[in-house]
N, C-alpha and C positions, 0 to 999 in steps of 0.2 A: 888502381885496384887496391882495395883495403887488405889489411893483414888477415882479417877474418875470411875474406874470399879466397886468398891464397891458401890458408889453412884448410878450408873446406875442400879445395881442389886437391891438396896433398892427401887429405884423408881419403878422397876418392881414388887417388893413385894415377890420375891423368889430368891433362889440361886440354881444353878444346882448341883446335887449330882454327884461327880466323883468317880468312883470305887477306893477304897483304901484299903490297908491292914494295920492295926495298931495293932501290937501285936497278930495277928491271930484272933482278935475279930471283929465282925461286930456290932459295937455299933452305935446308931444313932448320927449323927453329928449335933451339934447345932452351929450356927454362930451368933455372936452378933457384929454388926457394928454400930458405932456411937451411942451406947446405945440402939439399937433397934434389937430385935431378928428377924432373917430372916429365912423363911421356906426353908428347903432343899427338892428339888423335883427331880424326874427323868426326867421330861420334862416340858417345858413351851413354850408358843407362845410369840415371841418378834418380833415386826415389821412385823407381819403376817407370820412369818416363825417359824416352830416348831423346837425348840432347844432341842436335846435329849442328855442324859448323855453318850451314846455310841459314840457320835460325828459322827455317820453315817447319811447319807442323806436319807436313805430309809424311816424312819418314816415321814419326811416332804414330800417326793415324794408320799407316800401312801395317806397322808392327802390332798394334792393338787389334786391328782387323784380323790378322792371322791368329793371334792368341784366342780371340773370341770364336772364330770358326773352329779351332781345335777343341775348345771347350764344348761347343754345340755338338760336334761329332763324337766326343767322348760320352756325352749323355744320350746320344742317338738311340742306341739299342736298349739302354737301361731305363730311360725315363720317357722320352718322346714317343716310343713305340709301345709303351705299357698301357695299362687300362686306367690311367689317371685321367680325371676329367680335364676338359680344355681350360676351364677357369683356373684349376690348380696348376696346370702346365704354364699358363700365362703368368701366374704369381711366381712360380719358380724362375721363369725367364726374367721377369722384372727384378727379382731378388738376387739371382745368382749369375746370370749372364750379362745383363746390361752394365752392372758395375765394373765388370772386367774391361769392357770397352770404354766406358766413360771416365775411368779413373784418370785424373789429370786433364780432362777435356776443358776445364775452365781456363786453362792457359793456352789453348790452341788458337792460332790465328788462321782461320779456315778460308780456303779459296772456293770457287765454284766447283772445281774438280774434287776437292775434299768433301764438300757437301754431297756430291753425287756418290762418292765412295761410301759415305756414312749412310745415306739413304739405301744404297744397294745392299749393304750389310744388314740393315734392319729388315728389309724385304726378304732377304735370303734366310735370316733366322726365323722369321715368322712362317715362311713357307715350309721350312724344315720342321718346325714345331707342330704345324697343322697338318703335315703330311701331304702338302700340295706339290706336285711335280711340275716342272716348267712346261711340259707338253700339254698339261690340262688347261 
């Protein structure tokens, strides 16, 4: 690990725990860098992306999914149910909602299950925007 990486982690205030076996014991790992003790954690948010010790993208995708759904619901009564044309609503969706979900997505390593979650969110958002209920 380079000095720059250690300094970056110190600035963040935590260090990511990576699974390891040391003599068959799971003892807590303590890290001291530049005379400062750094907390070892399973996950942390860095540059608005969830970094998880399993190195999988699923936790970040789930987190972004929840943030996007909350944003859609916040705009539900104000925007989606107003008298704005459908083309304007779609422009607002593409400009304001999609970037919330897609921020950092270029770094995701997606699985089939992740792709299903992403597709399901897109369908949910469009149904919400167009006022289509699941029963229809």
